[in-house]
C-alpha positions as CSV (number, residue, x, y, z in Angstrom):
1,X,53.7,-42.3,-18.3
2,X,50.3,-43.5,-16.8
3,X,51.2,-41.5,-13.8
4,X,52.0,-38.5,-15.3
5,X,48.7,-38.5,-17.5
6,X,46.9,-38.8,-14.3
7,X,48.4,-35.9,-12.7
8,X,47.5,-34.0,-15.6
9,X,44.0,-34.9,-15.4
10,X,43.9,-34.4,-11.9
11,X,45.2,-30.7,-12.6
12,X,42.6,-30.3,-15.4
13,X,40.0,-31.2,-13.0
14,X,41.0,-29.0,-10.5
15,X,41.3,-25.9,-12.9
16,X,38.1,-27.1,-14.2
17,X,36.5,-26.8,-10.7
18,X,37.6,-23.6,-10.2
19,X,36.8,-22.0,-13.1
20,X,33.2,-23.6,-12.5
21,X,33.0,-22.0,-9.2
22,X,34.4,-18.6,-10.5
23,X,31.6,-18.7,-13.0
24,X,29.0,-19.4,-10.4
25,X,30.3,-16.7,-8.1
26,X,30.2,-14.3,-11.2
27,X,26.6,-15.6,-11.9
28,X,25.6,-14.9,-8.5
29,X,27.1,-11.5,-8.5
30,X,25.3,-10.5,-11.7
31,X,21.8,-12.0,-10.4
32,X,22.3,-9.9,-7.1
33,X,23.4,-6.8,-9.3
34,X,20.1,-7.3,-11.4
35,X,17.7,-8.0,-8.4
36,X,19.1,-4.9,-6.4
37,X,19.9,-2.5,-8.7
38,X,18.6,-3.4,-12.2
39,X,15.2,-5.1,-11.9
40,X,12.2,-3.4,-13.1
41,X,10.2,-4.1,-10.1
42,X,10.6,-2.7,-6.6
43,X,9.2,-5.0,-3.8
44,X,8.4,-4.4,-0.4
45,X,6.3,-6.3,2.4
46,X,6.6,-3.6,4.6
47,X,3.2,-1.7,3.6
48,X,0.0,-1.6,5.3
49,X,-3.3,-0.1,4.5
50,X,-3.4,3.4,5.7
51,X,-6.9,5.6,5.9
52,X,-8.7,8.8,7.7
53,X,-9.8,8.3,11.0
54,X,-12.2,10.9,11.9
55,X,-12.5,11.5,15.7
56,X,-16.0,12.3,16.7
57,X,-16.0,14.8,19.8
58,X,-18.8,16.3,21.8
59,X,-19.1,19.8,20.8
60,X,-21.2,20.9,24.0
61,X,-21.2,19.7,27.5
62,X,-23.9,17.4,28.7
63,X,-25.1,14.2,30.1
64,X,-25.4,11.5,27.1
65,X,-29.1,10.4,27.0
66,X,-28.9,7.7,23.9
67,X,-26.3,6.2,21.7
68,X,-27.5,5.4,18.3
69,X,-24.7,3.3,17.1
70,X,-22.2,0.9,18.0
71,X,-18.8,-0.2,16.8
72,X,-18.7,-1.8,13.2
73,X,-21.9,-0.2,12.4
74,X,-22.1,2.0,9.5
75,X,-23.3,5.8,9.6
76,X,-24.0,7.8,6.9
77,X,-23.4,11.6,6.6
78,X,-25.6,13.6,8.9
79,X,-27.1,10.5,10.9
80,X,-27.5,11.1,14.5
81,X,-24.9,9.0,16.4
82,X,-25.6,10.3,20.0
83,X,-27.9,12.7,21.7
84,X,-27.5,14.7,25.1
85,X,-29.9,15.9,27.3
86,X,-31.4,19.2,26.2
87,X,-33.4,20.7,28.8
88,X,-30.9,23.7,29.3
89,X,-30.0,24.1,25.9
90,X,-33.6,24.2,24.9
91,X,-34.5,26.8,27.4
92,X,-31.4,28.9,26.2
93,X,-32.6,28.9,22.9
94,X,-36.2,29.9,23.7
95,X,-34.9,32.7,25.7
96,X,-32.7,33.5,22.9
97,X,-35.8,33.3,20.5
98,X,-38.0,35.5,22.9
99,X,-35.0,38.3,23.1
100,X,-35.0,38.4,19.5
101,X,-38.7,38.9,19.2
102,X,-38.5,41.5,21.8
103,X,-35.6,43.4,19.7
104,X,-37.7,43.5,16.7
105,X,-40.7,44.9,18.5
106,X,-38.5,47.6,20.1
107,X,-36.8,48.5,16.9
108,X,-40.2,48.8,15.3
109,X,-41.2,51.1,18.2
110,X,-38.2,53.3,17.5
111,X,-39.1,53.7,13.8
112,X,-42.6,54.6,15.2
113,X,-41.1,57.0,17.4
114,X,-39.5,58.9,14.8
115,X,-42.6,59.3,13.0
116,X,-44.5,60.3,16.5
117,X,-41.6,63.0,16.9
118,X,-41.7,64.3,13.4
119,X,-45.7,64.8,13.6
120,X,-45.0,66.5,17.1
121,X,-42.6,68.8,15.7
122,X,-44.8,70.0,12.9
123,X,-47.7,70.7,15.4
124,X,-45.1,72.7,17.5
125,X,-44.3,74.5,14.5
126,X,-48.0,75.2,13.5
127,X,-48.7,76.4,17.0
128,X,-45.3,78.7,16.8
129,X,-46.4,80.1,13.3
130,X,-49.8,80.8,14.8
131,X,-48.4,82.6,18.1
132,X,-45.9,84.8,15.8
133,X,-48.8,85.9,13.4
134,X,-50.7,86.7,16.8
135,X,-47.5,88.6,18.1
136,X,-47.3,90.6,14.8
137,X,-51.0,91.8,15.2
138,X,-50.8,92.2,18.9
139,X,-47.6,94.7,18.4
140,X,-49.7,96.9,15.8
141,X,-52.5,97.2,18.1
142,X,-50.6,98.1,20.8
143,X,-49.7,101.4,19.3
144,X,-53.3,102.3,19.2
145,X,-53.8,101.3,22.3
146,X,-56.4,98.4,21.6
147,X,-53.9,95.4,23.1
148,X,-52.2,95.7,26.3
149,X,-48.4,95.3,26.8
150,X,-49.1,92.5,29.0
151,X,-50.5,90.5,26.2
152,X,-47.7,91.2,23.9
153,X,-45.5,90.0,26.7
154,X,-47.2,87.1,27.4
155,X,-47.3,85.9,23.7
156,X,-43.6,86.6,23.5
157,X,-43.0,84.1,26.3
158,X,-45.3,81.6,25.0
159,X,-43.1,81.7,21.8
160,X,-40.1,81.3,23.7
161,X,-41.6,78.4,25.6
162,X,-42.6,76.8,22.4
163,X,-39.0,77.4,20.8
164,X,-37.6,75.4,23.7
165,X,-40.2,72.7,23.1
166,X,-39.2,72.4,19.5
167,X,-35.7,72.4,20.4
168,X,-36.3,69.5,22.9
169,X,-38.6,67.5,20.3
170,X,-35.9,67.8,17.7
171,X,-33.1,66.5,19.9
172,X,-35.5,63.5,20.5
173,X,-35.9,63.0,16.6
174,X,-32.2,63.2,16.0
175,X,-31.9,60.6,18.9
176,X,-34.5,58.2,17.3
177,X,-33.1,58.7,14.1
178,X,-29.6,57.7,14.9
179,X,-30.8,54.4,16.2
180,X,-32.8,53.6,12.9
181,X,-31.1,55.7,10.1
182,X,-30.0,53.9,7.0
183,X,-32.0,50.8,8.3
184,X,-34.8,48.7,8.3
185,X,-36.5,46.7,11.3
186,X,-35.0,43.5,10.0
187,X,-31.6,44.5,9.6
188,X,-31.2,47.2,12.6
189,X,-28.1,46.2,14.7
190,X,-30.0,45.7,17.7
191,X,-32.2,43.2,15.7
192,X,-28.8,41.7,14.1
193,X,-27.3,41.4,17.4
194,X,-30.4,39.5,18.9
195,X,-30.4,37.4,15.5
196,X,-26.8,36.5,16.3
197,X,-27.5,35.6,19.8
198,X,-30.4,33.5,18.7
199,X,-28.4,31.5,15.9
200,X,-25.8,30.6,18.3
201,X,-28.3,29.3,21.1
202,X,-29.5,27.1,18.0
203,X,-26.6,25.9,17.2
204,X,-25.5,24.8,20.6
205,X,-29.2,23.3,21.1
206,X,-28.7,21.2,18.0
207,X,-25.2,20.4,18.8
208,X,-26.4,18.5,21.7
209,X,-27.0,15.9,18.9
210,X,-23.9,14.5,17.7
211,X,-24.0,13.7,13.9
212,X,-21.9,11.8,11.9
213,X,-19.5,14.3,9.6
214,X,-18.9,11.5,7.1
215,X,-20.1,8.3,5.6
216,X,-18.0,5.3,7.5
217,X,-17.8,2.8,10.0
218,X,-17.8,3.3,13.6
219,X,-14.9,2.2,15.7
220,X,-13.4,2.8,19.3
221,X,-16.6,4.1,20.7
222,X,-15.6,5.5,24.3
223,X,-18.8,6.8,25.8
224,X,-21.7,5.4,27.5
225,X,-25.4,6.7,28.3
226,X,-25.6,8.6,31.3
227,X,-22.1,9.7,31.2
228,X,-21.2,13.4,31.5
229,X,-19.3,14.7,28.7
230,X,-17.3,18.0,28.2
231,X,-17.0,19.8,24.9
232,X,-13.7,18.4,23.1
233,X,-14.2,15.0,24.6
234,X,-13.5,12.0,22.2
235,X,-16.7,9.9,21.8
236,X,-15.7,7.6,19.1
237,X,-14.2,7.2,15.4
238,X,-15.6,7.1,11.9
239,X,-13.5,5.2,9.4
240,X,-14.4,5.6,5.9
241,X,-13.4,2.5,3.8
242,X,-13.9,4.0,0.3
243,X,-11.0,6.3,0.7
244,X,-8.0,4.0,1.6
245,X,-4.4,4.2,0.5
246,X,-1.4,2.1,0.7
247,X,1.5,3.0,2.8
248,X,4.7,1.4,1.7
249,X,8.0,1.9,3.5
250,X,10.6,1.6,1.3
251,X,14.3,1.3,1.9
252,X,16.3,4.4,0.9
253,X,18.3,2.3,-1.4
254,X,15.2,1.4,-3.4
255,X,14.0,4.9,-4.1
256,X,16.6,5.8,-6.9
257,X,13.7,5.0,-9.7
258,X,10.5,5.4,-7.7
259,X,8.3,8.0,-9.2
260,X,4.8,9.7,-8.6
261,X,2.5,8.1,-11.2
262,X,4.2,4.5,-11.5
263,X,2.0,1.8,-11.4
264,X,1.6,-0.8,-8.4
265,X,0.6,-4.4,-8.1
266,X,-0.6,-5.1,-4.5
267,X,-1.4,-8.5,-2.7
268,X,-3.3,-8.1,0.7
269,X,-2.7,-10.9,3.2
270,X,-6.3,-11.1,4.0
271,X,-7.2,-12.3,0.4
272,X,-4.0,-14.0,-0.4
273,X,-2.1,-14.1,-3.6
274,X,-5.2,-14.9,-5.5
275,X,-6.7,-11.2,-5.4
276,X,-4.6,-8.6,-7.1
277,X,-5.2,-4.9,-6.4
278,X,-3.6,-2.3,-8.7
279,X,-2.5,1.2,-7.7
280,X,-0.5,4.1,-8.6
281,X,2.1,5.8,-6.7
282,X,0.5,9.2,-5.7
283,X,3.4,10.8,-3.6
284,X,6.6,9.8,-1.6
285,X,7.1,11.6,1.9
286,X,9.6,14.2,2.1
287,X,11.5,12.8,5.0
288,X,12.4,9.4,6.4
289,X,10.5,7.8,9.2
290,X,12.7,8.8,12.0
291,X,12.6,12.5,11.3
292,X,9.4,13.1,13.0
293,X,10.1,10.6,15.7
294,X,10.0,11.6,19.3
295,X,13.7,11.1,19.5
296,X,15.0,11.8,16.3
297,X,18.7,10.3,15.8
298,X,21.8,12.5,16.3
299,X,24.4,11.7,14.1
300,X,26.6,14.5,14.7
301,X,29.0,12.9,17.0
302,X,30.0,10.4,14.4
303,X,29.5,7.4,16.7
304,X,26.5,5.6,15.2
305,X,25.7,2.6,13.5
306,X,24.4,3.4,10.0
307,X,20.9,1.8,9.5
308,X,19.2,1.9,6.1
309,X,16.5,4.4,6.4
310,X,12.8,3.7,5.2
311,X,10.6,6.4,3.4
312,X,6.9,6.1,3.4
313,X,5.4,6.0,-0.1
314,X,1.8,6.6,-0.7
315,X,-0.2,4.2,-3.2
316,X,-3.6,5.2,-4.4
317,X,-6.0,2.3,-4.8
318,X,-8.6,1.3,-7.2
319,X,-12.0,2.5,-6.4
320,X,-13.9,-0.5,-8.1
321,X,-11.2,-2.9,-6.5
322,X,-11.6,-1.6,-3.1
323,X,-15.5,-1.8,-3.4
324,X,-15.1,-5.5,-4.5
325,X,-12.5,-6.3,-2.1
326,X,-12.7,-4.1,1.3
327,X,-9.7,-3.5,3.0
328,X,-9.4,-2.6,6.7
329,X,-6.9,0.0,8.1
330,X,-3.6,-1.4,9.5
331,X,-3.8,-4.6,7.6
332,X,-0.4,-5.9,5.7
333,X,0.1,-6.0,1.9
334,X,3.2,-6.5,-0.3
335,X,3.6,-4.2,-3.2
336,X,5.6,-4.4,-6.2
337,X,6.0,-1.0,-7.8
338,X,6.8,-1.1,-11.7
339,X,9.8,1.1,-12.2
340,X,10.5,0.5,-16.0
341,X,9.5,4.0,-17.0
342,X,11.0,6.2,-14.2
343,X,13.1,8.2,-16.8
344,X,9.8,9.7,-18.3
345,X,8.5,10.9,-15.0
346,X,9.6,13.7,-12.9
347,X,11.5,13.0,-9.8
348,X,9.6,15.6,-7.9
349,X,5.8,16.4,-8.3
350,X,5.3,19.7,-9.9
351,X,1.4,19.6,-9.9
352,X,-0.7,20.9,-6.8
353,X,-3.3,18.3,-5.9
354,X,-6.5,19.1,-4.0
355,X,-7.5,16.8,-1.3
356,X,-10.5,14.4,-1.9
357,X,-14.2,14.9,-1.4
358,X,-14.2,12.8,1.7
359,X,-11.9,15.3,3.4
360,X,-14.9,17.8,3.9
361,X,-18.4,17.5,5.7
362,X,-21.6,19.5,4.7
363,X,-23.3,19.0,8.3
364,X,-22.2,22.4,9.7
365,X,-23.1,24.3,6.6
366,X,-26.6,22.9,7.2
367,X,-26.8,23.8,10.8
368,X,-26.2,27.5,10.3
369,X,-28.5,27.3,7.4
370,X,-31.3,25.8,9.8
371,X,-30.5,28.2,12.3
372,X,-31.0,31.6,10.0
373,X,-34.2,29.7,8.9
374,X,-35.4,29.7,12.3
375,X,-34.2,33.3,13.1
376,X,-36.2,34.5,9.9
377,X,-39.1,32.8,11.0
378,X,-39.3,34.7,14.2
379,X,-38.5,37.9,12.4
380,X,-41.4,37.5,10.0
381,X,-43.8,36.9,12.7
382,X,-43.0,39.8,14.7
383,X,-42.6,42.3,11.6
């Protein structure tokens, strides 16, 4: 009896052990299912800080005479970063200014010429009227023998010559009028052409100084004083640190509930877990990372190993938090996307958003305004 009870006890313990193992397996499976598929948060540590890197390039060729900034320095919009030798560009601008002044004076002479031609034609017509009156009297007097036939013939010849001079003067007037008709000296095509040439020369002169297009920090300076640079050559970069965002590369298996507008909790490695950033999903890239790679995967053959693709998700940062705790491009972060309200958000963004103000610069509008102001000063001085 004792042996039989011992056998039954062992059987019960074995069954109980298998039950415990089975329950543990089910619990692990349930936890795994919840963690990977049902959890309210999507996590990733494959994320980093992204931002705009503005390439500063030489706009005109020249020799660098002065560099005003260096790496890590703050530069404000419109601040001079670098200067080139300006002798040639200054001479070209002065020549264009002289050409503009000359064009104004020549145009004014054309307007004066039209007035002169009109006065000349009026004088010729007055003389013509006098000769025609004399000829009429001579022809009456010729019948009584008081005037010779030669005088009548000479007067007729003088009228014919005068008619030719009037026709020539009228052609000259039409020529002068064709050059100034419907215009004033300031907006005559000759003056406008010379003005455009001056504006171009002025801009070329001004662009021998390189100005910061936006406010940001200098990085990757590649130029030295005395170096000959060409138009389009990269000189340095500017990185604005007030318009950063997070790029999180999420696995395609975790994207089902990720939507634009979902809140995100971010921890930057540079500050550790003590500092928390709060962001918002503002966009999901329309393709995986390999789509735009140099050698995209060719899976048409069927002989390939399936690799879970990662899709970049763009996350906006709080401006106040970013100002209090500045981040740097390329630094690593971890993100947690709250997907608990994914059903109330659209799968695809339906509203067209415009780019931020940091994507524009006013410095080129300023240079054209300055150039036109200088041209108008030359116009006012010579009109």
